[in-house]
ROMI-179838 format. One record per residue (C-alpha): residue in three letters; x, y, z. Coordinates in steps of 0.001 Angstrom, whole numbers, plus 524288, in hexadecimal, padded with zeros to 5 digits. Each point is the difference from the previous one (the first is absolute). Layout:
// ROMI-179838
ALAXYZ/...
END
This chain:
// ROMI-179838
MET3067B7A06223F71/LEU80BE47FE528090E/GLU7FFDF8014480DFA/LYS8065880D337FD33/PRO7FD91802C67F381/VAL8081680A947F6D2/LEU7F8A580CD1801B2/ALA7FEF380B4F7F3C3/VAL7FBF880CDA80481/ILE7FF26808B77F2FA/GLY7FE5D80D03801C4/GLY809DF7FCC680AFE/SER807D580DE5800F7/GLY7F10B80639803A3/ALA7FCFD8024D80F80/GLU7F7D17F4D48002B/GLY806ED7F4AC7F8B2/SER80C08804A980785/GLY7F90A7FF3F80B28/LEU7FA557F19F7FEEB/ALA80BE87FC947FA1C/LEU8084E805AA80C32/ARG7F7F57F84B807A3/TRP7FE8F7F1597F854/ALA80FBC800E880297/LYS7FF888011280B59/ALA7F7A77F5D1802A8/GLY80A5B7F7787F85B/TYR7F9DD800107F241/ARG808C18030C7F448/VAL7FAF280B4D7F89A/LEU800F0805FE7F264/LEU7FE8080D4C7FF3A/GLY7FAD78047B7F1A5/SER8019380BD07FA5C/ARG7FE598050A7F2BC/GLY80FE5804E9800B0/LEU80AC57F744803EC/ASP8070F809FC808BE/LYS7F4D3803A0805B0/ALA7FCD47F45A80473/ILE80DCC7FB548046E/ALA7FFE680BDE808CB/LYS7F4127FEF380646/ALA804B07F12580364/SER80C66804048045B/GLU7F9DD80A4680899/LEU7F4B57F777805F7/ASN80C817F318801F7/THR806CE80BE480739/ARG7F5BC801848091E/LEU7FCB87F22C802EE/GLY80F7C7FBB5800E2/ASN7FD907F53A7F3F9/ASP7FE4C7FCD17F2B1/GLN7F3777FBAF7FFCD/ILE7FB8A809C87F63E/VAL805967FF387F20D/GLY7FBEA80B597F625/MET7FB727FD0F7F13D/ILE7F81A805987F744/ASN7F22E7FC257FF61/GLY7FFD77F55D7F704/GLU80A2E7FA1C8048F/ALA7FB5C8012680C8B/ALA7F3717F9037FCCC/ALA8059C7F5957F82D/ASN809037FB0880C3B/ALA7F3C28012D80A3D/GLU7F8357F6498046E/VAL7F6C880AB3806A3/VAL7FEBC80E947F731/VAL7FB09809CE80A2F/LEU7FC2C80B257F800/THR8010080ED38064A/VAL7FFEF809BA7F241/PRO7F56C80A647FFCD/TYR7F3D9800D87F9C6/ALA8032B8055C7F445/ALA80B5D7F4F87FEEB/GLN7F9087F447801C1/LEU7FBCA7FB407F576/SER80AAA803117F6FD/THR809427FB3A80A06/LEU7F7DE7F2F07FFF3/ARG7FFDD8006A7EF5C/GLU80D067FE2C80236/LEU804F27F4E1807DC/LYS7F33C7F6EA7FCB9/THR808C87F6177FA92/SER8072C8021180C77/LEU7F5C87FD2480AFF/VAL7F77B7F3577F9AE/ASP7FEB07F56980B57/LYS80360808A6809F8/ILE7F86180802809A8/LEU800DC80E687FBE1/ILE7FD998087D80E21/ASP7F86080E327FB40/VAL80064809398089D/THR7FAC1809A97F6C3/ALA7F78E80BB980591/PRO7F90E807047F62B/LEU804B980C358017D/VAL7FE7380CCE7F82D/PRO8064F80AF3803A6/PRO7FC6A80A7A803B8/LYS7F57B7F9EA80660/VAL807837F55180770/SER7F5998010180BA2/ARG7F3B07FE627F8BA/VAL7FC397F1D37FBD7/GLN7FFF57FDFA7F18F/LEU7FE3F7F0FD7FC96/PRO803297FD667F116/ALA7F5E57FDA27F6E6/GLY801ED7F0FA8026D/GLY7FE058011A80EB3/SER80DC17FBA58040E/ALA80DFB802AF7F9BF/THR802817F334804FF/VAL7F6217F88B7F908/ILE802FB807857F437/ALA80E187FA438028E/GLN7F9AE7F13580001/ASN7FB02802267F4D8/GLU80AED806A47F85F/LEU809A87F44280609/GLY7F51F7F4A67FB2A/PRO7FF6E7F3E580964/ASP80CF57FC8B7FF50/VAL8045680A1E80C06/ARG7F9BC7FECE80BA8/VAL7FEA980DF380229/VAL7FD5A802CE80F5D/ALA7FCBE80E4A805C4/ALA807328028280C82/PHE806B380AD280771/GLN7F8C980C147FA68/ASN7FD758073780E40/VAL80CAC7FE3580504/SER807B480D1C80479/ALA80C47800017F891/HIS80661809D780ACE/HIS7FE9D7F3BC8083D/LEU804B57F55F7FA49/LEU80BB7808347FBED/ASP800B48016D80FD2/LEU806CE7F303804E0/ASN7FE8A806B380D8E/HIS7F09A7FEFD7FD5E/ASP7F7EA7F623800E0/VAL7F3F37FF4F7F5FA/ASP7F63F7FE1480889/CYS7F4697FF717F58A/ASP7F9A97F4CE7F7AA/VAL801657FA337F1F8/MET7F36C7FCDD7F846/VAL804AC7F6247F77A/PHE7F7BC7FFB17F324/GLY800F87F4B47F5D3/ASP7F8A27F7307F6B8/ASP808727F4BF804B9/LYS800217FB8C80CD9/ASP80D6A7FA2D800ED/ALA8053E80BE37FA6A/ARG7F96D807A680C33/GLU8046A7F878808F8/ALA80F53801E17F95C/VAL7FDE180F0980099/ILE7F9F27FD5C80CA1/ALA80E217F9F680748/LEU8063180B227F8A8/ALA7F9B7809D08084F/GLN801C57F89C80CDD/ALA80EB17FDBE7FC22/ILE8012D80EB0801FF/GLY7F81A8019F80CB3/LEU7F4588049B7F8EB/ARG7F1817F81A7FFDE/GLY7FA587FC8E7F37E/LEU7F2BA7FA978008E/HIS7F8187F8FC7F3FC/ALA7F70380CAD7FAEE/GLY7FA147F7457F4DA/THR800A8800927EFAD/LEU806C580A727F9E5/ALA7F419807EE7FC96/ASN7FFBF8006780DE3/SER80E2F8095D7FE56/ALA7F90380B8C7FC3C/ALA7FCC1802CD80D07/ALA80EAE7FF068050F/GLU802A980A5B7F3F1/ALA7F600807AD803AD/LEU802DB8006B80E52/THR80E4C8047D7FA1F/SER7FC1880DC07FFAC/VAL7F668800C180A36/LEU80C897FC2F807EE/ILE806F3809EB7F923/PHE7F43480A38804D1/MET803C67FBF880AF2/ASN80ED4802DC803FE/ARG7FE3E80DC17F9EA/HIS7F467801F7807E1/TYR805B07FA7F80E02/LYS80E6D804307FB25/SER803397F03680084/PRO80AA47FA087F8C0/GLY7FADC7F3DA7FCE5/THR7F12B7F9DB80507/GLY7FBCB7F4017FD21/ILE7F68A7F81E802DF/ARG7FB6D7F4F480B63/ILE7F7047F6428003A/THR7F9357FC0880B91/GLY7F6597F4B68049E/LEU808657F8017FC17/SER803FA7F36E80ADD/GLU80C4880492806CF/LEU8075E7F3A97F898/ASN7F9EC807737F3DC/ASP803997F5EF7F594/LYS80F25800FE802BD/ALA801A67F8B480A87/SER7F8857F2EC7FA4B/SER804F4802407F228/ALA80E767FA9E801DD/ASP801D87F2757F97E/ARG80DC07FF2F804A3/VAL8056F8043380AE0/SER80FCD7FE98801CB/LEU8088E7FEEE80D09/ILE80CBA800DD80277/ALA809458003080B35/LEU80B00808E38002B/THR80CAC7F84A80431/GLY80C81802FF806C6/ILE7F7FE8074A80C24/PRO809388035980A3B/THR7FE0C7FED580E28/VAL7F7AA80C4F803BA/GLN8064380816809C0/ARG7FB4D80A85808D6/GLY7FCF080E0B7F5D7/ASP803C77F8B37F554/ASP7FA2A805CE7F2BA/LEU7F4217F6437FD0F/ALA7FE0A808307F1E9/GLN80F977FE737FCBD/LEU7FD347F06F80286/VAL7F4FE7FF067F795/LEU806CD809247F586/ARG80D057F72B80054/GLY7F8EF7F4D680158/LEU7F9CC801977F35C/VAL80B5F802AB7F95E/ARG807517F1F380352/ILE7F3127FA5B7F80A/GLY8002E809C87F5CC/GLU7F31E80691802D2/ARG7FAE780CDF80121/LEU7F17F8050580716/THR7F7E2802EB7F694/ASP7F09F806B080345/GLY7F83A7F6608070A/ASP80ADB7F8D0804A3/VAL7FE307FB3580D3B/ILE80A8E7FE7680874/VAL7FC937F61680D70/LEU809837FFB080B64/ALA800C57F7C080A4F/GLN7FB768051D80E51/LYS80DFF7FC548035E/ILE808D68083D7F89D/VAL7F80580AC5803A2/SER8003D7FE7E80E0A/LYS80E547FDD97FDFF/SER801DE80C667FA9D/GLN7FA0480662809B5/GLY8078D7FB1680AAC/ARG7F3977F97C8065A/LEU808167F37180723/VAL7FFEA7FE6F80BDE/ARG808817F86780A95/LEU7F6F67F99B80981/ASP809C8801D580AA8/SER7FDF480E8E7FE56/ILE7F1E27FDA080645/THR7F99F7FDD480C29/PRO7F3F27FB5B7FFE0/SER7F42D802C280785/PRO7F8CC7F91880957/ARG7F5467FE2C7F52E/ALA807DC7FAB07F6E9/ILE8073E7F5DA807CE/ASP7F2067FB80805C1/LEU7FCA07FE2B7EF4D/SER80D307FA807FD8B/SER7FAEF7F5FF808C1/LYS7F4C57FDA77F831/CYS807067FEB77F40B/GLN80AE17FAF2803EF/LYS8092780B627F9B4/ASP80A6E80635804B4/PRO7FB0580B248084F/ARG807C880B8C7FA48/LEU7FA387FC6A7F401/VAL7F37E7FFB1805CF/GLU802F280EC480538/LEU804B68026F7F11E/ILE7F16A7FAE47F9B0/LEU7F91A8072B80A70/SER807F280C3A7FC51/GLU7FC6C801327F32C/SER7F1867FBEF80194/THR7F30C805DB802AE/GLU7F8F07F3818039A/VAL804BA7F29D804A9/LEU7F3167F8607F8DC/ARG802D77F0F98023E/VAL80BDA7F8388093D/LYS8059F7F27F7FBBA/PRO80BD17F75C8014F/GLY8091C803DD7F6DA/VAL7F6D580DB77FBFD/ILE7F9E580C0D8049A/VAL7F759808057F508/VAL800C880C10801B6/ALA7F8FB80D737F90D/HIS80C97806717FBC4/ARG8009380DDA7FF3C/LEU80079801507F257/GLY7F29F7F9D07FFC7/ILE801637F22D7FC78/VAL7FF287F552809AB/LEU807257F4A17FF60/ALA80AB37F76A80624/ASN80A1F8043980BD5/ALA7FE8E80E707F9CD/GLY8084D7FC4B7F1C5/ILE80CFD8001980A13/ASP808A67F4C17FB43/ARG80EF77FA977FFBA/SER7FE257F8567F2F5/ASN80BA8806FF7F60E/VAL8063B806E580CC2/ALA80E4A7FE7580078/GLU802E78049280F4D/ASP7FDBC7F55880913/ASP7F2FC806B480B9A/THR7FC5C80A747F5C7/VAL7F13A7FF1C7FC0E/LEU7FB96809157F411/LEU7F53D8096F8003A/LEU7F664802987F5C0/PRO8031180DF87FA0F/HIS7FB7880CE0803C1/ASP7F668805B87F8FE/PRO802127F6BF7F428/ASP7F464807A87F71E/ARG80A5780B408011A/ALA80C7D7F6D77FD9E/ALA7F7DE7FDA57F1A6/ARG7FE7080E007FC6A/ASP80B6C80343804CF/LEU805957F5BD7F5EB/ARG7F922800C67F4FD/THR8026280DD27FFDA/LYS80E927FE4280100/LEU7FF427F77D7F43A/ARG7F77A807B87F9B2/GLU8091A80B9D80231/ALA80BED7F71B7F99F/THR7FA9C7FA4D7F47C/GLY7F43B808A17FDCC/THR7F5D77F49D7FFFD/ASP7F3207FEA0807A2/VAL8014F7F194805B9/GLY7F8857FB4480BB3/VAL804807F93880CF0/ILE7FCB87F78D80770/ILE8061C7FC2380EAC/ASN7FC4F7F0A28021B/ASP801067F7A580BA7/SER7FA6A7F1328021A/LEU7F4F27FECE80845/GLY7F5ED7F4C380431/ARG7F085800977FD76/ALA7F74C7FDF7809BC/TRP7F6FA7F3F57F76A/ARG80E2A7FA057F928/ASN80C037FAFB803AF/GLY80D848049A7FBF6/THR8055680EF97FC89/ILE7FB808084E7F585/GLY8096D80BD77F9FC/THR7F59C80BD880161/ALA803C580D4A801CD/LEU8046B8089980ACD/ALA7FE9980C807F567/VAL7FD6D8029B7F51A/SER8024480C487F758/GLY7FD84804227F0CA/LEU7F4D77F6A37FE73/PRO7F44B7FB288065A/ALA7FF337F8A280C3D/LEU7EFEC7FB6980062/ALA7FC16800427F3A0/ASP7EFEE8009C801EB/LEU7F8FF7F84F7F4DE/ARG7F11A800AA80592/GLY7F517804487F50D/HIS80B8F7FAE77F5BC/PRO7F9467F5A77F5E1/ASP805247F29680371/MET800137F7337EF61/PHE7F1A67FF37800D0/GLY7FD8280F19802B5/ARG7FA597FDA880C12/ALA8069B80A5080B14/LEU809537FBE1808E9/GLN7F9928047180E12/THR80B567FAE580963/THR80D427FF5B7F9FE/GLU80B3A80930803C2/VAL80EB97FA667FB95/GLY80A4E8018180867/TYR80789804457F51C/ALA80F258026380679/ASP7FF5C7F3B180820/GLU7FE5F7F85A7F3D2/VAL80BDF806767FABE/ALA807A47FEBF80C15/ALA7FC5D7F12580029/ALA804B17FF897F124/ALA80CDB8064C803B5/SER801787F74080CE9/LEU800097F3307F555/LEU80D268061A7FCD3/MET804E98056A80B0A/GLY8000E7F13F808CF/GLN7FE478004980E50/ALA80C287FA508033D/ASP80F4A803807F916/GLN7FC48802C37F313/ARG8054F80EA780243/ARG7F5F7805967F655/PRO7F98D80A41806F8/ILE7FC5C808327F5E7/VAL7F7957FDBC7F36C/LEU7FE8D806657F328/VAL7F1D97FD5A7FCA8/ARG7FACD8045F7F233/GLY7F64C7FEE47F68B/LEU7F3688038280A35/THR7F6B580B417FBFC/TYR7F9E18069B809FE/ASP7FAC780DA2803DE/ARG80AB680A9B80466/ARG7FA748040480C6D/SER807987FEBD80D0C/GLY7F8047F77F80877/SER805CD7F9EA80D6D/ALA801C07F41C809F0/ALA7F5A7806BD80733/ASP7F5037FDB87F46A/LEU802EF7F0E480315/ILE7FCBC801EA80E85/ARG7F0197FA38802CC/ASP7FB5C80AF680892/ARG7FE4C7F83B80EC3/LYS7F132802597FF34/LEU8005E7F6407F413/ASP8093B7F661806AD/MET7F9A07F4BD80411/PHE80AE07FAB78074C/ARG8039780A6680ADD/
END
């Protein structure tokens, strides 16, 4: 199957089909929106494209849409399910069919009424035969929320199917639109999701909610998604100008994306070098404006550094941990332990001028994420990274100073290893791993690549922070 297969949404002029088509098109998929009437399909496609500002969605009659897609999504009402499938049967051979059907029987749609065969989707598979890989999914996702691009659809999608590879493909499609797709077993198990649809309708009515959903608890924080990606792309945004105080970083990112012919999609991560964040905040300090204190003068003789620089290091720190010629190791006001409080002269144009770490980098990451979302409608993660040394190893490595929109730390304790044994102590510095990967493209000298687009990560859409990565002092064996 293609990396981004062409999708056909049959019954796409209805609310559920339109919502799924809208979300996939927003994520960069080509969507063929099918309907029984061509005029209706074209009108709905035009309406959705106007909302998106592109032409990713094409209106077609159902048969034409199914014939020209790699993956077909059935979103027609239960009463029309089998008749529609019979019409499309020859066009579905050797394809994945995602059946969103829930057996709702009016007028009592809030009462569970499973068919005699146990599951509407099992009946569909029997009708189509083994040449079509039927997968059941998306029955419990609110059309109301899918259609509202300003709303995060914060629910899980249980994915059922007898073919594991087909389930994996559908899970990827769920994740592409910001949902968490989960393996839920064979197609026979789909009866659970079909029945749950009526339960959720009842709860919507009872609690006057526009769209309830489900969340599956008890999975690891990485929840099978952060480990499921088998390919990740890192793309440096070229042509980024020298950043000045007050520059809009969101606009720098967006213009950089245009230059390389890319646009943001849900799940992308933008990694920015700390230096451009600091420069945009005006964190440059001229040393001739600094008067060193007696303590700074005393430490400067021990570390053989300019006493004015030492004064800045002290002002940015809460504790001095080690001093030796060439370096002062401190606990920074942000909580991290590092050399020289992260103060640096590299890639600073002005002589006798140094650059401090950003004010509140986590907030800067959150603000940038919000601006990117407002400008593009996409849900992305943001990391601000810097090159830090490590206690046990030579060489600096990219490290996350700030995180927004993705986990900073993934706790895998209790997660089974490949032999089924529960992990006892494993915690993954997930944001640090992404930061380090981006550093390979950013470089350390004159590369001029301070912004990197990371694509293909699959992660829990919860927002961590850099504070999650700081070891509690009571557990710090080196202080």
